C-alpha positions in Angstrom: -21.7 18.6 14.7 -19.4 16.2 16.5 -19.8 13.6 13.7 -18.5 16.1 11.2 -15.5 17.0 13.4 -14.8 13.3 14.1 -15.2 12.4 10.5 -12.8 15.2 9.5 -10.2 14.1 12.0 -10.6 10.5 10.8 -10.2 11.5 7.2 -7.1 13.5 8.1 -5.6 10.5 9.9 -6.5 8.3 6.9 -4.8 10.7 4.5 -1.7 10.8 6.7 -1.5 7.0 6.9 -2.0 6.7 3.2 0.7 9.3 2.6 3.1 7.4 4.8 2.4 4.0 3.2 2.5 5.3 -0.4 5.8 7.1 0.3 7.4 4.1 1.9 6.4 1.8 -1.0 7.7 4.4 -3.5 11.0 4.7 -1.6 11.4 0.9 -1.5 10.5 0.3 -5.1 12.0 3.3 -6.9 14.8 4.4 -4.6 16.1 1.0 -3.5 15.0 -2.0 -5.4 14.9 -0.6 -9.0 18.4 1.0 -8.9 19.9 -2.1 -7.1 18.2 -4.4 -9.7 19.8 -2.4 -12.5 23.1 -2.6 -10.7 22.7 -6.4 -10.2 21.8 -6.9 -13.9 25.0 -5.1 -14.9 27.0 -7.2 -12.5 25.5 -10.5 -13.8 26.2 -9.5 -17.4 29.9 -8.8 -16.4 30.2 -11.9 -14.3 32.5 -14.6 -15.7 31.5 -17.4 -13.3 28.5 -18.7 -11.6 30.2 -18.0 -8.3 30.4 -14.3 -9.3 26.7 -14.3 -10.2 25.8 -15.7 -6.8 28.0 -13.1 -5.2 26.3 -10.2 -7.2 22.9 -11.6 -6.2 23.9 -11.7 -2.5 25.1 -8.1 -2.7 21.8 -7.1 -4.2 19.9 -8.8 -1.4 22.1 -7.4 1.3 21.9 -3.9 0.0 18.1 -4.0 -0.5 17.6 -5.3 3.1 19.8 -2.5 4.5 18.4 0.3 2.4 14.8 -0.9 3.0 15.5 -0.5 6.8 14.9 -4.2 7.4 18.2 -5.0 9.1 17.8 -2.5 12.0 15.6 -4.3 14.5 14.4 -1.1 16.1 13.4 0.4 12.8 11.8 -2.9 11.6 9.8 -3.1 14.8 8.6 0.5 14.3 7.7 -0.1 10.7 5.8 -3.2 11.6 3.8 -1.4 14.3 3.1 1.5 11.9 1.8 -0.8 9.2 -0.1 -2.8 11.7 -1.8 0.4 12.9 -2.7 1.3 9.3 -4.2 -2.1 8.8 -6.2 -2.0 12.0 -7.4 1.5 11.2 -8.6 0.2 7.8 -10.4 -2.7 9.4 -12.2 -0.5 11.9 -13.1 2.1 9.2 -14.5 -0.7 7.0 -16.6 -2.1 9.8 -17.9 1.3 10.7 -18.7 2.1 7.1 -20.5 -1.3 6.5 -22.6 -0.5 9.6 -24.0 2.6 8.0 -25.7 0.9 5.1 -24.5 3.7 2.8 -22.6 1.4 0.5 -25.6 -0.8 -0.2 -27.7 2.2 -0.9 -25.0 3.6 -3.3 -24.8 0.3 -5.1 -28.6 0.1 -5.4 -28.8 3.7 -6.8 -25.9 3.0 -9.1 -27.7 -0.1 -10.6 -30.9 1.9 -11.0 -29.0 4.7 -12.7 -27.4 2.3 -15.2 -30.7 0.7 -16.0 -32.3 4.2 -16.5 -29.5 5.0 -18.9 -30.2 1.9 -20.9 -33.9 2.8 -20.8 -34.9 -0.1 -18.7 -37.2 0.1 -15.7 -35.7 -1.6 -12.7 -39.1 -2.3 -11.2 -40.4 -4.4 -14.1 
């Protein structure tokens, strides 16, 4: 049916968006921030003055901004649009899902199943 084909395309798009967002977050946290944090900590431990600590911290911030692609305006605009599309897609999917009533039914059945497991009749 067309719903199945559309749903399959929607789920594929959802998976691709999730893949992009997850990989970007992983890159930022584990390939940029964490190594730079370790480098900054070492620099602070070796710093002999407060001025050097401030300088090391400034280097950390500058490097993180550059490596997280936040200093290139074209890339920043592109990333912002991509993340905005992902958020808009999530809002639309949530609205479409809520309109089906499936979630409420699943919650009701879930409560009834838990009550049955506890040997309680939900209709009493």
